[in-house]
N, C-alpha and C positions, 0 to 999 in steps of 0.2 A: 209723823203722827204721834210718836212717843214724846217728842219734844213739846208738842202743843199740849198734850195731856199733863205733862209735868208743869209746864208754864202756867196753865190755867187750872191746876189741881184744886185750889181753894174754891173755885167757882163751879167745878164739875162733880166733885165727890158728893155723894148723897143726894144728887139732884134727880129730877125726872129723866127718863130716857132721852138721849140726844142722838143726832145723826152726824156721822163723819163722812164727808164726801171726799173721795180720793180718785186720782187718775192712775193709781197703782192697782191694776186689776187683780193681781195675785193676793192682795190683802183680803179680798172677799172670801177666799177659801182657805185662808191660813189656819183657821181653827179646826177645820175638818180634815186636814192633811194627815195621812197615816204615818208619815215620816217627818218628825220634827227634830231640828238641831237643838243643841242645848241653848243656844242664843234665843231661838224662837220660843222654846219652852219658858225661858225667863221672861220674855216679852209678853207671852200669853198670860203668865202669872200676874204680871204688872197690869195688863189690860183688864183682868178679871175684877179689879177694884172699881171699875167704871161701868156705868149703865149706858152703853151706846151700841149702835149698829153701824155697819160700814156699808156705804153705797158707792158703787163705781160710777164715776162720771168722767167721760173722756176729757183729756186736758184742754182741748179747744173749747169745750162747753163749760169748763170749770173756771170761768174768767175771774171770779172774785178771789179765788184761792191764791193765785200768784200773778196778778195782773202785771206787775212790774217786770217779771222775768219773761213775759210774753209780748211786751211792747216792742215793736220792730225798731223804734227810734231810740231805744234805751241800750246803747251799745257799750262795749268795753272801753272804747276811746273816751267817752264821757266820764265813766267811772274812774278809770285809771288816772286821768288828769286831776280829778277832784280829790281822790283819796290816797294817792301814793306819789312818791318821788320818781316814778318810773320814767317819765319823759326826761327829767333832769339826769337820771342815770344813763339814758341813751345818749343825750347830748355829750356828757362827759366821756363816754366810751368812744365817740367819734374822734376825739383828740388822740386816742391810743391806737387808732386804726388808720394806717397809711392810705388805704383806699378810700376812706370816708372822712378825711380830715376837713370838716366844715364847721361853721358856727350855726347854731340852731338845729332844727330837725331836717333830715333829708327824707324827702318823700319819693316814692316810686309809683308810677302809674303805668299799667300794662297797656291800656288804650284810652282814648278820650272818654269812653263811656263808663269806665270804672272809677270808683273813688280812689284818690291817692292813698297809699299805705306808707307807714313809717318804715324806713329801711333800718333794721336792727343790725348793729355791727356783729362781726364774727367773734363773739365773746360768749363762751358757754355759760358762765354764771349769769350774764345778762339775759340770755335766752331762757334760762330756767326761771329767772325773775318774771319775765313776760308770761310764761306759762302759769306761774304761781298766781300772778295778778288776775289772769283769766279764769282760774279754776278755784283757788283756795281762799281768796279774800271774802269777807262777809257779804260784800255787795256784788260779787261775781255770780252768785247763784249756785255755785258748786255744780256746774253742768257736767254732763257725761263727756266721754272722750270725743265723740263726733261734734257735739255742739261747741265744746271748748275749741277744737281745731277750727271749726268754721268761724268762730268769733275772732280767734287770733289771725287767721288767714285774711279776714276781711279788713283788719286794721294794721297788720304788720307784714313786712316783706322779709 
């Protein structure tokens, strides 16, 4: 929310009241909390410059806010291939792993109904890179722990 206010500051400051829809329920009561951290106090001071109200809207109903992150077909595999050398790094790591010395990518499939997943060599740096791509890159959505784990587990073995 703060990022959006900073980004669109020139359009929002001094304007008529506007509504912010969020799926972060605790933002509704942030201003009335009797216990504020220093960070929250700074944020509230920043928010006071703007004339807005916050309305809670559950994530599943807030489809316009982050439609791309909620698309079931918009998975990490598509993003990683387009935006990073991750697959090439995995291919190169196969050459250094005696158990996985193959050309191309090695896929693992648990059973016929599952999508095949890329077998990541036993290389700690490479595994950290996979987690980085799944969580920290701009296109990954900076998901929480559980969603990041689910995304990685769906695409990599």
